[in-house]
C-alpha positions as CSV (number, residue, x, y, z in Angstrom):
1,M,-47.1,244.1,47.9
2,K,-49.1,247.1,49.0
3,D,-48.0,249.1,52.0
4,G,-51.1,248.1,53.9
5,N,-50.1,244.4,53.6
6,K,-46.6,244.8,55.0
7,K,-45.9,243.3,58.4
8,K,-44.8,245.7,61.1
9,K,-41.6,244.9,62.8
10,T,-42.0,245.1,66.5
11,E,-39.1,246.4,68.5
12,I,-38.7,244.7,71.9
13,D,-36.8,246.4,74.7
14,W,-35.1,243.6,76.5
15,S,-33.3,245.9,79.0
16,R,-35.9,245.2,81.8
17,F,-35.6,241.4,81.2
18,D,-31.8,241.5,81.1
19,A,-31.7,243.3,84.4
20,M,-33.7,240.5,86.1
21,T,-32.1,237.6,88.0
22,D,-32.9,234.0,87.1
23,E,-35.2,233.8,90.1
24,E,-37.1,236.9,88.9
25,H,-37.4,235.4,85.4
26,R,-38.9,232.2,87.0
27,A,-41.3,234.2,89.2
28,A,-42.5,236.2,86.2
29,A,-43.0,233.0,84.2
30,L,-44.9,231.3,87.0
31,S,-47.2,234.4,87.4
32,D,-48.3,234.1,83.7
33,P,-50.9,231.3,83.4
34,D,-50.4,231.2,79.6
35,A,-46.6,230.8,79.7
36,R,-45.8,229.1,83.0
37,P,-42.9,226.6,83.0
38,W,-43.9,222.9,83.2
39,S,-43.8,221.1,86.5
40,E,-41.3,218.2,87.0
41,E,-44.2,215.7,86.5
42,E,-45.4,217.4,83.3
43,L,-41.8,217.3,81.9
44,R,-41.4,213.6,82.9
45,N,-44.7,212.7,81.2
46,A,-44.2,214.8,78.1
47,K,-43.3,213.3,74.8
48,F,-40.4,215.1,73.1
49,T,-39.1,214.7,69.6
50,G,-35.6,214.8,70.9
51,G,-34.0,214.2,74.3
52,L,-31.7,217.2,74.5
53,P,-34.2,219.9,75.4
54,R,-35.7,217.6,78.1
55,I,-32.3,216.9,79.6
56,R,-31.5,220.6,79.7
57,I,-34.9,221.7,81.0
58,L,-34.9,219.0,83.8
59,M,-31.6,220.3,84.9
60,H,-33.1,223.9,85.0
61,L,-30.4,225.2,82.8
62,S,-30.7,227.7,79.9
63,Q,-29.1,226.9,76.6
64,E,-26.2,229.2,77.5
65,Q,-25.7,227.6,80.9
66,F,-25.9,224.0,79.6
67,A,-23.5,224.8,76.7
68,A,-20.9,226.4,79.1
69,K,-21.2,223.7,81.8
70,F,-20.7,220.8,79.4
71,R,-18.4,222.6,76.9
72,I,-20.7,222.4,73.9
73,P,-20.6,225.3,71.5
74,L,-23.8,227.3,72.0
75,G,-24.5,227.4,68.2
76,T,-24.2,223.6,68.0
77,L,-26.5,223.1,70.9
78,R,-29.1,225.4,69.4
79,D,-28.8,223.7,66.0
80,W,-29.5,220.3,67.8
81,E,-32.4,221.6,69.8
82,Q,-34.0,223.4,66.8
83,G,-33.6,220.3,64.5
84,R,-31.3,222.0,62.1
85,K,-28.6,219.4,62.8
86,E,-28.5,216.0,64.5
87,P,-25.7,215.1,67.0
88,D,-23.3,212.6,65.6
89,A,-22.8,209.2,67.4
90,A,-20.1,210.6,69.8
91,A,-22.2,213.6,70.7
92,R,-25.3,211.4,71.3
93,A,-23.2,209.2,73.6
94,Y,-21.9,212.3,75.5
95,L,-25.4,213.6,75.9
96,K,-26.5,210.2,77.2
97,V,-23.8,210.3,79.8
98,I,-24.8,213.8,80.8
99,A,-28.4,212.7,81.2
100,R,-27.4,209.8,83.4
101,N,-24.8,211.5,85.6
102,P,-24.5,215.2,85.0
103,K,-22.6,215.8,88.2
104,A,-19.8,213.4,87.3
105,V,-19.5,215.0,83.8
106,A,-19.3,218.5,85.3
107,E,-16.7,217.3,87.8
108,A,-14.7,215.6,85.1
109,L,-14.6,218.9,83.1
110,E,-13.5,221.0,86.0
111,P,-9.9,222.3,85.7
112,T,-7.4,220.3,87.8
113,G,-5.0,222.3,89.9
């Protein structure tokens, strides 16, 4: 391949993004008409290939937040959402329970004292 055909690697400085709060992230996304988050109605009416991203997005949780809240390894969650792996039967049942009653699942996972 000739030097003129090589793709340039773009370096992104994430420090500004990392310094923002979740509310600031949302406000920035809403201000961009090409990348705005979907409304609740758009999410409800959308056709997804898998249910997991929809569950997580409707809960307004990032992958990291969802994984921590429901004690799912982050790498596993990402593999499921990106289609690299499919949840087994037990995981699908767990995800269905989370979708139907996330508050009860979160409360059940809280440490007892």
